[in-house]
N, C-alpha and C positions, 0 to 999 in steps of 0.2 A: 320321025316327024321332028321330034326336039332332040337336040344332042344334050348330052348330060351337063355340060356347063350351063346351058340356058336353062335347063332344067331346074339345076341347082339354085341358080340365081332368082327364080320366079318363087320357089317354096322356100320360105323362111321357118326358122324354129318356131312353135306354137309358144302360146304365153306360158303354158302349165310346164313346160321342159325347161324354160327360163329361171324359173323360181321366183316369180313375181305374182303375188296375188294382192289383192285389195282388202283394205280393212278399215272400218270405221271406228274412229276415237272422238270422245266428247273434248270438245276444246275448252271448256269451261267446266268447272266443279258444280253449276247449278244442277238440279234434279229434275228440271222442269221438261217438259216435252218437248218444246219449242227449241230448245237449245241445239245451234248448228253441230253437226258432225264433221270432224274433219276426216278425209280418206288419205289413207298411207298406204305405199306399197310394202308388202312384207318380202323378205327374203328368206332363204333357207339358213341364214347365218346365225349362228346362235351364241357366237362369240360374246357379244355386249352381256354384260351383267346388270340385271334388272334389279332394284333395291326391293326389299321385302314391304315397305312402305308403299312403293308404287303398285305393287301386288295387291295389297291389302285395299287402296283405293280403286284399282281396277274391278275387284268383285263387287263394288257398291255402285259401279259406274252405269251409265246407259248403255255404253258399247256391251257389257258383259250380259246385260238384261237382254239385249236386242240378239246376241250371238247365242246364249244359253237359256234363257227365260228362267224357270224356277228350277229346273231340272239340275241335277249334278252332271258336271262336266263330262263324265263318260257315258251317262245315259243313251245319247243318241249315236255314240260310237260303234262302229261297226268294222270289224277286223276284216282285211282282204287276205284269202286262201284259197288255194286251189283245191278243187273236188266239194264234196258236200259235207265231209266231216271236219271240223275244224282241228288244227293241232292242239295237242294237251296243253302245251307251253308257249307263251308268247315269245316275241323275240328279244334277245339279250339287251341290246340298247338300239336306240334310235338317233342320237347322236355321236357323230364320230369327228373329232377333230373340230368341234365348234359349228359343225354344218351337218342338218338334217340329211340322213344316208339313206333314208327309204321314201318310199313314194307314198306311203301311208302313216305317219308317226302316231304315237299313241297320245291320248287326250290332254295329258301335261305336256310332253315335247312340242306339240304342233302349235299351242298356244305359247309365245313367248313371255306374256306377262302372267302366267301361273306359276309362281315361285313357290316351292317347297321349302318352308321353315316352320318351327315350332310356334313362331308368332303369328302365324297365318293361319287362324283357327277355322274361319269360314272356309276355306279350301279343304283343310283337314277333317273337316266332319262329315264333308261330303262321301268320304271313304272310310265312315265307320259305319256298321249297321244300327240304325236306331232302335232295333228290337232286343238285339243280344251285346250290341256294345263291342263285339268283335269287329277288327279290321278285314274288310273285303278283300276277296283274294283278286291276284292280278288276271285270273281268267274270266272273272266277272266283271273286271272293270276295264279290262284290256290295256293295262300298261305294260310297258316294257318291264322286263326283271329288274334292271338297274333301277328305273324311277320308281319302283314299287320298293325295292330296298332303303331307297332314299326316305320314300314316304313313310314306312314302318319304323325307321330310326327318329324321325322328326314327330311321328304320333306319340311313340314312348318317351321322347324327351318332351313334349307337351304335358303329358301325364304327370311326370316326375316334377316339373317347374309349375305345377298346378295351374297352366292354361287351359287343360281340358280337365273334367271332372268324370269320376266315375258314377254312373246313375245306377246305383244298385235299387230296386224296387223295394219299398218296405211292405211286407207281407204280415198279415195281422192273423194270428192263429187262434181259433178256438180249444183250447187244451183240453176241454171238457169232452170233446170226441174221443180222445186218444186216452186219456187217465181216468175217465168217469167224473164224479164231482169232487172237486178238491174243498175240503173242509179244514179249516184252521184248528189248531189245537190249543 
C-alpha cells in the first residue's frame, strides 16, 4: 500500500518525544486570580542556572499553586517501574550532561524552578517530617539519589546557619508520680 518513505513523511515525531511541554507562569507579581498567565514551552534542557531568589518567588506564585496546590511537590509523584513490586532504591541521577535523561524524572528534577539551597526554606520544609523532624527518605519522596544527597546537605546547612529551627516539644512531667511527694527540708 504505502512505501516506507511515504509512511515516514506522513508520521512525524509526537510532541512528547521532542521534549516540548507547556507550562504556565504568572506574568506579573500580583496575587489576584485575574492576573494573566503566560504559557511557555519547557524543554528537557537543564543547563540554565536558575537563581535561588527566583525559586523562592516561584513557591509563592499562582503557577506553583496551580501545579501543586497545598500538597508537597513529591506527594502526587508516582514512580514508573516494571512489575508490581517497586525497586528498593530510586534511580541514581535524572539529569546527565545538563539534559533530563529519563522519561519520568524525580519531583525536583522535573521542575526547573525548584532549586535546592539552604535559603529556600519553603522547599526544604516539604521534605522534613512534621511529627518527628527527620528528613524523609528518597523511597517515600521518589527523589533520585543525587538530588536527595543535595537535599540532605542543604537541610543540614540550613540547620547550621539557623534558617531552620529544631522543634523539640516541651513536655511537662509530674514528678510526684515517679518519686512520691517531694518535701522541702
